[in-house]
C-alpha positions in Angstrom: 105.8 202.4 75.1 109.2 203.5 73.2 111.5 200.3 70.5 114.9 200.2 71.3 116.1 197.8 67.9 118.9 195.6 69.0 121.5 193.1 67.1 119.3 190.3 66.7 117.3 191.9 65.2 114.0 192.6 67.0 112.8 195.4 68.9 113.1 195.9 72.8 109.9 197.4 73.3 109.7 198.9 76.9 107.7 200.5 79.5 108.2 202.2 82.0 112.1 201.6 82.4 111.5 197.5 81.8 112.7 196.0 78.8 110.2 194.1 77.1 111.8 191.7 74.3 109.7 191.0 71.8 108.2 187.2 70.3 111.2 187.1 67.3 113.2 188.5 70.3 112.6 185.7 72.7 112.0 183.0 69.8 115.9 183.3 69.0 117.4 183.6 72.3 115.0 179.9 73.0 117.3 177.2 71.1 120.3 179.1 73.4 118.7 177.3 76.5 119.8 174.4 75.8 119.6 172.1 79.0 123.1 169.9 78.1 125.5 172.7 77.5 127.1 172.7 80.1 126.7 168.7 80.9 130.3 166.2 79.1 130.8 165.8 75.7 129.0 162.1 75.6 128.6 159.9 72.7 125.2 159.6 70.7 122.8 156.8 70.0 119.6 156.5 68.2 116.1 156.6 69.6 113.1 157.1 67.4 109.3 157.4 67.4 105.7 155.4 66.1 104.3 158.2 67.9 106.4 161.5 66.4 109.6 162.3 64.7 112.3 164.8 66.0 110.8 168.0 65.5 107.3 167.1 65.1 104.1 169.3 67.3 102.6 167.3 70.3 99.7 165.9 69.3 96.4 166.0 71.8 97.7 162.0 73.0 100.7 164.3 74.5 99.2 167.2 76.1 97.9 167.2 79.1 94.5 166.7 80.0 95.5 167.1 84.3 97.1 170.4 82.7 93.7 171.4 81.7 94.4 171.0 77.6 91.0 170.4 75.6 91.7 166.5 74.6 95.0 165.8 75.9 95.4 162.8 76.6 99.0 162.4 79.6 100.3 160.0 77.4 103.4 158.7 76.7 105.2 158.7 73.8 107.0 155.3 72.0 110.1 155.0 72.2 112.8 152.6 70.4 116.5 153.1 71.2 119.2 151.5 69.4 123.2 152.3 69.8 124.3 152.4 73.0 127.2 151.9 74.0 128.1 147.7 74.6 129.1 148.3 78.4 125.8 150.2 79.4 124.6 148.9 82.4 121.1 150.3 82.4 118.6 153.6 80.9 116.8 156.1 82.2 114.5 158.2 80.1 113.3 161.7 81.2 110.6 164.6 79.0 112.2 168.3 80.1 111.0 171.4 79.0 113.4 173.9 78.7 111.4 177.1 78.0 108.9 177.1 80.7 108.4 180.3 83.0 109.3 178.8 85.7 112.7 179.9 86.6 113.7 176.1 86.1 112.0 174.7 83.2 109.7 171.0 83.3 109.8 168.3 84.2 107.4 166.0 82.9 108.7 162.4 83.1 111.4 161.0 84.6 112.2 157.0 84.9 115.4 155.0 85.3 116.8 152.1 86.9 115.7 150.5 82.8 117.6 147.2 82.6 119.8 147.4 79.9 117.9 144.9 78.2 115.7 147.2 77.5 115.0 149.1 74.7 111.8 150.3 73.7 109.1 151.8 75.8 104.9 151.3 74.2 103.2 154.5 74.3 101.0 155.0 77.3 104.1 153.4 79.5 104.2 156.3 81.9 101.0 156.4 82.9 100.8 156.3 86.7 100.3 152.7 87.1 103.7 152.5 84.7 102.0 149.2 84.0 104.0 149.6 80.5 107.5 149.6 82.4 109.9 146.7 83.3 110.1 145.5 86.6 112.1 147.6 89.0 111.7 150.5 86.8 111.5 153.7 89.0 108.6 156.4 87.7 109.8 159.6 89.5 107.5 163.2 90.3 107.0 165.2 87.3 107.7 168.8 88.4 103.4 169.1 89.2 104.1 166.4 92.4 102.6 163.2 90.3 104.9 159.8 89.2 103.6 159.5 85.8 104.1 161.4 82.0 102.8 164.9 82.5 101.7 166.2 79.1 102.5 170.0 77.4 100.5 172.8 79.0 103.0 175.9 77.3 100.8 178.9 78.5 98.7 180.7 76.1 100.2 183.2 74.3 103.7 181.8 75.0 106.6 180.8 72.3 106.9 177.8 70.9 108.2 175.5 74.1 110.7 172.3 73.3 110.6 168.8 74.4 113.8 166.6 75.0 113.0 163.4 74.6 116.0 161.9 76.1 117.4 158.0 76.7 120.5 158.0 78.9 122.9 155.2 78.3 124.4 154.7 82.3 127.7 153.1 84.1 125.5 151.9 86.7 122.6 150.0 86.8 121.5 151.4 89.5 121.3 155.8 90.4 121.0 155.1 93.7 118.4 158.0 93.7 115.4 156.8 95.8 111.7 156.8 94.3 110.1 159.5 96.2 113.5 162.5 94.8 112.7 164.9 92.6 113.2 164.7 88.2 115.6 167.3 89.3 118.0 165.2 91.5 117.4 162.5 89.5 119.1 165.0 87.0 121.6 165.8 89.2 123.0 162.5 89.0 122.9 161.1 85.3 125.7 164.4 84.6 128.0 161.8 86.4 126.8 158.5 85.3 125.8 159.3 81.5 127.9 157.0 78.9 125.7 158.2 76.3 122.8 160.1 75.3 119.6 159.9 72.7 117.3 162.6 72.1 114.6 164.0 70.1 112.9 167.5 70.0 109.3 168.2 69.9 107.5 170.9 70.1 104.3 172.3 71.5 102.3 176.0 71.8 103.7 179.6 69.7 
């Protein structure tokens, strides 16, 4: 195995002609993978949580027992938001990990058709029964194929993952995305209907 110095300051290890970036290089590169980099530039508004702060590492309640994390509870965080545009017709909420080693990231939670009058979701609202969600809200299947919040479960030894917690202010009360659609299809429709976006980022693994 040989090492090649690269401009980011880390080494690129190579085995049998294949490049393998060091952990330092991967950590530098991951923040460049912004899932909203090619989205329209929209105003921001505020999202807060009594469960965690922006930049925090996820606690065990937000880790995935379903995916085998010891003590993980797959419990969605409490969220409150304010400052969305007056013309907001409805909201959607997603939690997405762009750093999952899937080639397409990993959708942990996706809900839409939240009324414009709703500005808070209680902790645990994303359970399989959706009892903490307002009437009429659609909870889409996460990338494990379950319509609920799925906690974090980054692979052992993988660099730290970012979990983008986003609230979208929309120009419509109903995106028209059926309940059996994928979270990715919801995301595609959010692309064209988001008039403002609030964001927190939490971490896990590494």
